C-alpha positions in Angstrom: 26.4 115.3 165.2 25.2 117.6 162.6 28.7 116.2 160.4 27.2 112.6 160.8 23.6 113.9 159.5 25.0 115.4 156.5 27.4 112.7 155.9 24.4 110.5 156.5 22.1 112.3 154.0 24.8 112.7 151.2 25.4 108.7 151.5 21.5 108.1 151.1 21.3 110.5 147.7 25.2 108.4 146.4 23.7 104.7 147.1 20.7 104.7 144.7 23.1 105.7 141.5 25.4 102.9 143.4 22.6 100.4 143.0 21.2 101.1 139.4 25.5 101.2 138.1 26.0 97.8 140.2 23.2 96.0 138.7 23.4 97.6 135.1 27.5 97.4 134.8 28.8 95.3 137.3 26.8 92.5 137.6 26.5 92.3 134.0 30.1 92.1 133.8 30.7 89.3 136.5 28.0 87.6 134.5 29.9 87.7 131.3 33.0 86.3 132.7 30.9 83.3 134.2 29.4 82.9 130.7 32.7 82.9 128.7 33.5 79.8 130.7 30.4 78.0 129.0 29.8 76.0 126.1 26.1 77.6 125.8 23.3 76.9 122.6 21.4 80.1 123.5 18.7 78.7 121.6 18.3 75.4 123.9 19.6 76.8 126.5 22.1 73.7 126.7 24.8 74.6 129.1 28.3 72.9 129.7 31.0 74.4 131.8 35.0 74.1 129.7 36.7 76.7 132.1 39.4 78.4 130.2 38.9 76.4 127.0 36.9 79.5 125.1 39.8 81.5 126.1 42.4 78.6 124.6 40.5 78.9 121.3 40.6 82.3 121.1 44.0 82.5 121.0 44.4 80.1 118.5 41.4 81.4 116.3 42.6 83.3 112.8 39.6 85.4 112.3 39.9 86.5 116.1 43.7 87.6 115.1 42.9 89.3 112.1 39.8 91.1 113.8 42.4 92.3 116.3 45.0 93.5 113.7 41.8 95.0 112.2 40.9 97.0 115.0 44.6 97.9 115.8 45.0 99.6 112.4 41.6 101.5 112.6 43.5 102.8 116.3 46.5 103.7 114.1 45.1 105.4 111.5 42.3 107.1 113.9 45.1 108.5 115.7 46.9 110.0 112.7 43.7 111.5 111.5 41.4 111.9 114.7 44.1 113.5 117.1 47.5 114.8 114.9 45.3 116.0 111.8 42.5 117.4 114.1 45.1 119.3 115.8 46.4 120.4 112.9 43.2 121.9 111.1 41.5 123.3 114.7 44.9 125.5 114.7 44.5 126.9 111.4 40.9 127.4 111.9 41.8 129.3 115.2 44.3 131.1 113.2 41.8 132.5 111.0 41.1 136.3 111.9 37.2 136.7 111.2 35.3 135.3 113.7 32.2 135.3 111.4 34.9 132.5 109.4 35.8 130.8 112.0 32.3 130.0 113.2 31.5 128.8 109.7 34.7 126.6 109.3 33.8 125.0 112.8 30.1 124.5 111.8 31.0 122.9 108.7 33.5 120.3 109.5 31.3 119.5 112.5 28.4 118.5 110.3 29.5 114.9 109.6 29.5 114.3 113.2 26.1 115.0 113.8 25.1 112.2 111.1 24.6 108.9 112.9 27.0 106.1 112.0 24.5 104.0 110.6 23.2 106.8 108.4 27.1 107.4 107.5 27.2 104.0 106.3 24.9 103.6 104.4 26.0 107.2 102.6 29.1 105.6 102.1 27.9 102.4 100.9 26.4 103.9 97.7 29.5 106.1 97.2 31.8 103.1 97.0 29.5 101.2 95.1 31.6 100.3 91.6 28.9 100.8 89.1 26.8 103.8 90.2 28.9 105.2 93.1 30.0 108.7 92.2 33.7 107.8 93.9 34.8 105.8 90.4 33.0 108.3 88.6 34.6 111.4 89.9 37.9 109.1 89.1 36.8 108.5 85.8 36.3 112.1 85.2 39.8 113.3 85.9 41.0 110.8 83.9 42.1 108.5 86.4 39.9 105.6 85.5 42.5 103.0 86.4 41.8 103.9 90.2 38.3 101.8 89.9 37.4 99.0 91.7 35.1 97.3 94.2 36.1 99.4 97.1 34.2 96.8 99.5 34.5 93.8 97.5 38.0 93.4 97.5 40.3 92.2 100.4 42.6 94.6 99.6 40.6 97.8 100.3 37.7 97.0 102.3 38.5 97.7 105.7 40.8 101.3 104.3 37.4 102.1 102.5 35.2 101.4 106.4 37.8 103.5 108.1 38.0 106.4 105.6 34.5 106.7 106.3 34.6 106.7 109.9 37.3 109.4 109.6 35.0 111.5 107.9 32.4 111.2 110.6 34.7 111.7 113.1 37.0 114.3 111.9 35.0 117.2 112.9 34.0 116.5 116.5 38.0 116.2 117.2 38.5 119.4 115.4 35.7 121.3 117.7 37.1 119.4 120.6 41.0 120.8 119.9 39.5 124.2 118.8 37.8 124.7 122.3 41.5 124.0 123.7 43.2 126.4 122.2 40.8 129.3 122.8 41.8 128.3 126.2 45.5 129.5 125.1 46.3 133.0 126.7 46.5 135.0 123.3 49.5 137.2 125.5 51.5 134.2 124.7 50.7 134.1 120.9 51.8 137.9 120.8 55.2 137.4 122.7 56.0 134.7 120.3 55.4 137.3 117.2 57.3 140.0 118.5 60.3 137.5 119.2 59.9 137.1 115.6 58.3 133.3 115.4 57.1 132.5 112.7 53.2 130.5 112.3 55.2 126.9 112.2 56.9 127.8 115.6 54.4 129.3 117.4 52.5 126.1 116.6 54.9 123.8 118.0 56.2 125.5 121.0 52.8 127.3 122.3 50.2 125.8 121.1 50.9 122.2 121.2 52.7 121.6 124.9 49.3 124.0 125.9 46.8 121.4 124.0 48.7 118.5 125.6 46.1 117.5 128.1 43.5 117.5 125.5 45.9 115.6 123.0 46.3 112.4 125.5 42.3 112.3 126.4 41.6 112.5 122.6 44.4 109.7 122.1 42.6 107.6 124.7 39.4 108.0 123.7 40.4 107.5 120.1 41.9 103.9 121.0 39.3 102.9 123.2 36.7 103.8 120.4 38.9 101.7 117.7 38.1 98.4 120.0 34.9 98.9 120.1 33.9 99.8 116.9 30.5 98.0 115.6 28.4 99.9 113.6 30.0 100.9 110.2 31.3 97.6 109.6 28.1 95.9 109.8 26.5 98.5 107.9 29.0 98.4 105.1 30.2 95.1 104.8 29.2 92.5 107.8 32.4 91.5 107.9 33.1 90.8 104.4 34.6 89.9 102.2 35.9 86.5 103.2 36.2 88.0 107.2 38.7 90.4 105.8 36.5 93.4 107.8 35.9 91.6 110.8 36.8 93.4 113.8 36.5 92.1 117.6 32.6 93.4 118.0 31.2 92.0 114.9 33.2 88.7 115.3 31.8 89.2 119.1 27.9 89.2 117.3 28.6 86.2 114.9 30.0 83.9 116.8 27.5 84.3 119.5 24.4 85.1 117.4 25.3 83.3 114.0 27.4 80.5 114.8 25.5 80.3 118.2 28.5 79.8 120.3 26.9 82.2 123.4 30.2 81.2 125.6 32.6 82.0 122.9 31.3 85.2 122.0 31.2 86.2 126.3 35.1 85.3 126.0 35.6 88.0 123.3 33.5 90.3 125.4 35.8 90.0 127.9 39.2 90.7 126.4 37.4 94.0 124.3 36.7 94.7 128.6 40.1 94.0 129.6 41.8 96.1 126.9 39.3 99.4 127.0 40.0 98.9 130.8 43.6 99.2 130.3 43.5 101.9 127.9 41.1 103.9 130.7 43.3 103.1 133.3 46.3 104.0 131.5 44.2 107.3 130.6 44.1 108.5 134.0 47.4 107.4 134.6 48.8 109.8 132.4 46.3 112.5 133.4 47.1 112.2 136.9 50.9 112.3 136.8 50.3 115.5 134.5 48.3 117.6 137.0 51.5 116.7 139.2 54.1 117.7 136.9 52.2 121.2 136.6 
């Protein structure tokens, strides 16, 4: 009887949270799927059921596929810098003997992560400015004036310029997480490897990398998921231009719904983004569970 009462009390504490999650998370998801089957003018309120037509148009939309490619490019470059690059930098920082220097470097690299994406986007928007921006002036100062260009005004460089800003902003956060994971590795393992005559590179490969693989897997999944939800940096710096070359799925969703007044089509894009991020999250859970079983 006592166990039943305790279980009932436990459910009573959980139910309010379940209601809030259901109302503010799952209900909007279901509604969005319903919206994606409509042709909906959000200004006049006119609605017309079109079934899967929005998804059919999505598959034939070249700008959407260009946006998807930009998200994919974003994810690949982010994995290189914010996962593998951050792991390498964290290992270098943690190899420094001076505790003061380690703390200072962690703080220095983390500072950009404390800056909001909007502020960082505006900062780099100024840096990339072709006439007054410091980037082109720096190239001229070292005799590399031939690299001067309108970084955000050319289709060939605009997306890479945005991704560069994003890596600068998020690199320190990833480095700090990897530094914490490395600190949890028993120092005896490094001592034993040093006694065996193992150099720093081999210690990194055979000791550090295997023992932070759970954090590496987690950061990989989080980075990929974040890359498919990019929005702020693109809107602040280019709004998807020039000539839609920097559109990502988030900005194309916004433009389709609130600029082109095609809310049903925007809902279809949102549904696809949800499916992609859900798949990534499920893969993350599966990989994490499998590794724990193996350990």
